[in-house]
C-alpha positions as CSV (number, residue, x, y, z in Angstrom):
1,M,49.7,64.1,18.4
2,T,52.3,66.8,17.9
3,K,53.1,68.9,20.9
4,P,52.7,72.6,20.4
5,K,56.1,74.4,20.4
6,S,56.6,76.5,23.5
7,A,56.8,80.1,22.9
8,K,60.2,81.7,23.3
9,P,60.4,84.2,26.1
10,K,60.5,87.7,24.7
11,A,63.8,89.6,25.2
12,A,63.6,92.3,27.8
13,T,63.1,95.8,26.4
14,I,66.0,98.0,27.6
15,R,65.0,101.6,27.8
16,D,67.3,104.5,26.9
17,R,66.9,106.8,29.9
18,I,69.4,109.4,28.7
19,I,67.6,112.6,27.5
20,G,70.6,114.9,27.0
21,L,74.1,116.1,27.5
22,E,74.7,119.4,29.2
23,R,77.6,121.4,30.5
24,I,76.6,122.8,33.9
25,R,78.6,124.8,36.5
26,A,79.5,122.2,39.1
27,S,78.5,124.5,42.0
28,D,75.0,124.8,40.6
29,L,74.5,121.1,40.9
30,R,72.6,119.7,43.9
31,P,74.1,116.7,45.7
32,S,71.8,113.8,46.1
33,P,70.4,113.7,49.7
34,K,70.7,109.9,49.5
35,N,74.4,109.8,48.5
36,W,76.0,107.2,50.7
37,R,79.6,107.5,49.5
38,R,82.1,109.4,51.7
39,H,85.3,110.6,50.2
40,G,88.4,110.7,52.4
41,D,91.5,112.8,52.0
42,E,93.5,110.2,50.0
43,Q,90.7,109.8,47.4
44,R,90.2,113.5,47.1
45,A,94.0,114.0,46.5
46,A,94.0,111.2,43.9
47,M,91.0,112.8,42.1
48,R,92.8,116.1,42.0
49,G,95.8,114.4,40.5
50,V,93.8,112.5,37.9
51,L,91.9,115.7,36.8
52,A,95.2,117.6,36.7
53,E,97.0,115.1,34.5
54,I,94.1,114.0,32.3
55,G,91.2,116.4,32.8
56,Y,87.5,115.5,32.3
57,A,87.1,112.3,30.3
58,D,83.8,111.1,31.7
59,V,80.4,112.6,32.5
60,L,78.5,113.2,35.7
61,V,75.1,111.5,35.8
62,V,72.3,114.0,36.8
63,R,68.6,114.4,36.8
64,K,66.2,117.3,36.8
65,T,64.1,117.8,39.9
66,E,61.8,120.5,41.3
67,D,64.7,121.5,43.6
68,G,67.3,121.8,40.8
69,T,69.7,119.5,38.9
70,E,70.6,116.6,41.2
71,I,73.8,114.5,41.0
72,I,73.4,110.7,40.9
73,D,77.0,109.9,40.1
74,G,80.0,112.3,40.2
75,H,79.7,114.0,43.6
76,L,83.5,114.1,44.1
77,R,84.3,115.5,40.7
78,A,81.7,118.3,41.2
79,E,83.2,119.1,44.6
80,T,86.7,119.1,43.2
81,T,86.0,121.5,40.4
82,P,83.1,123.8,41.7
83,D,83.9,126.6,39.3
84,M,84.0,124.5,36.1
85,E,81.2,123.8,33.6
86,V,81.3,120.1,33.8
87,P,79.9,117.5,31.3
88,C,76.7,116.0,32.6
89,V,74.5,113.3,31.1
90,V,70.9,114.0,32.0
91,V,68.6,111.0,32.7
92,D,64.8,110.9,33.2
93,L,64.7,108.9,36.4
94,D,62.1,109.3,39.1
95,D,63.0,109.3,42.8
96,A,62.8,105.5,43.2
97,E,64.9,104.8,40.1
98,A,67.5,107.4,41.0
99,A,67.8,105.8,44.5
100,K,68.3,102.4,42.9
101,L,71.0,103.6,40.5
102,L,72.7,105.4,43.4
103,A,72.7,102.1,45.3
104,V,74.0,99.8,42.6
105,H,76.3,102.1,40.5
106,D,79.6,101.6,42.4
107,P,78.9,98.0,43.7
108,L,78.3,96.8,40.1
109,A,81.7,98.0,39.1
110,A,83.3,96.5,42.2
111,M,82.0,93.1,41.3
112,A,84.5,92.8,38.4
113,E,87.4,90.5,39.0
114,A,91.0,91.5,38.2
115,D,93.1,89.6,35.6
116,R,96.4,89.9,37.4
117,Q,98.6,89.7,34.3
118,S,96.6,92.2,32.3
119,L,96.4,94.6,35.3
120,G,100.1,94.2,36.0
121,E,100.9,95.1,32.4
122,L,98.6,98.1,32.5
123,L,99.9,99.5,35.8
124,R,103.5,99.1,34.6
125,S,102.7,101.1,31.5
126,V,101.1,104.0,33.4
127,E,103.3,107.0,34.2
128,T,102.3,109.7,36.7
129,Q,104.0,112.5,38.5
130,D,101.3,112.9,41.1
131,E,102.1,111.3,44.4
132,A,98.5,110.6,45.3
133,V,97.8,108.9,42.0
134,R,101.0,106.9,42.4
135,A,99.9,105.8,45.9
136,M,96.5,104.8,44.5
137,L,98.0,102.7,41.8
138,D,100.5,101.1,44.1
139,G,97.6,100.2,46.5
140,L,95.7,98.6,43.6
141,A,98.8,96.6,42.7
142,G,99.3,95.5,46.4
143,E,95.6,94.5,46.7
144,N,96.1,92.1,43.8
145,G,99.5,90.8,44.7
146,I,101.3,92.5,41.8
147,D,105.0,93.5,42.0
148,L,105.3,96.6,39.9
149,E,109.1,96.3,39.9
150,A,108.9,93.0,38.2
151,V,109.3,92.7,34.4
152,V,108.1,90.1,32.0
153,S,110.3,89.1,29.1
154,D,108.9,89.8,25.7
155,A,111.2,87.2,24.1
156,E,109.5,84.3,22.2
157,P,109.9,81.1,24.2
158,D,112.5,78.6,22.9
159,L,110.3,75.5,22.7
160,P,111.4,71.9,21.8
161,N,109.7,70.4,18.8
162,G,106.2,69.2,19.5
163,S,105.7,71.4,22.6
164,D,102.4,73.0,23.3
165,A,102.9,76.8,23.3
166,S,99.5,77.3,24.9
167,K,100.9,75.7,28.1
168,V,103.9,78.0,28.4
169,K,103.6,80.7,31.1
170,P,105.8,83.8,31.4
171,I,108.3,83.9,34.3
172,I,108.1,87.2,36.1
173,V,111.5,88.4,37.5
174,T,112.7,91.5,39.3
175,P,115.3,93.8,37.7
176,D,118.0,92.4,40.0
177,Q,117.2,88.8,39.1
178,R,117.2,89.8,35.4
179,E,120.6,91.4,35.7
180,I,122.0,88.2,37.4
181,F,120.6,86.0,34.7
182,E,122.0,88.2,31.9
183,Q,125.5,88.1,33.5
184,A,125.3,84.3,33.8
185,A,124.1,84.1,30.2
186,A,126.9,86.3,28.9
187,K,129.5,84.1,30.7
188,L,127.9,80.9,29.3
189,R,127.8,82.2,25.8
190,R,131.5,83.1,26.0
191,Q,132.4,79.6,27.3
192,A,130.3,77.9,24.7
193,E,131.6,80.3,21.9
194,D,128.0,80.8,20.9
195,A,126.9,84.4,20.9
196,N,123.5,83.5,19.5
197,M,122.5,81.0,22.3
198,T,118.9,81.7,23.1
199,E,117.7,82.5,26.6
200,G,115.8,79.2,26.7
201,R,119.0,77.3,26.1
202,V,120.8,79.4,28.7
203,A,118.2,78.6,31.2
204,E,118.4,74.9,30.3
205,F,122.2,74.8,30.8
206,L,122.0,76.7,34.1
207,S,119.3,74.5,35.4
208,A,121.2,71.3,34.5
209,E,124.3,72.7,36.1
210,F,122.4,73.5,39.3
211,I,120.8,70.0,39.4
212,A,124.2,68.3,38.9
213,S,126.0,70.3,41.6
214,P,126.3,68.6,45.0
């Protein structure tokens, strides 16, 4: 007797709760009475710096209530620019749904893990003239054990035949260490009369010389 095939579970229907995009004067927006986030002086200064250097590149999340337009996400931005008409995405959430979104919005983002190499490359590429923004980025680097003064060589690795390139990892060095290596490489190239000696060969010779030394 053939067993009946079990029915596949239906995919969850994801609702689109966005009903509009409006530009509303920030001072006309009503803070959520359940907002649990508190913004210290350092964060406020960093927000001012980001808005000054970039401007608005994201929306506030708001909903319409009997008491006015209520903020779900974006309280600090609204407080920082009270006289601006700010971009707001309007959602049709009830009280319980708004409370749930308020509770999970930031913690969901905080659950993401950092890829140290990618984050390091990103942070080294970012330029800012704002001290508060710089302090925020330096703090992010420190939390993830990243030395922003270190540099990663873009040179292609000099691999022996048959080597697995996927197993090669970049060596991160400080500017001072890089300068010492380049001085040693220049001296070795002169001695070997080989101006085209690759960095990989230079490192090989230096390592062999170190190992052979008493």
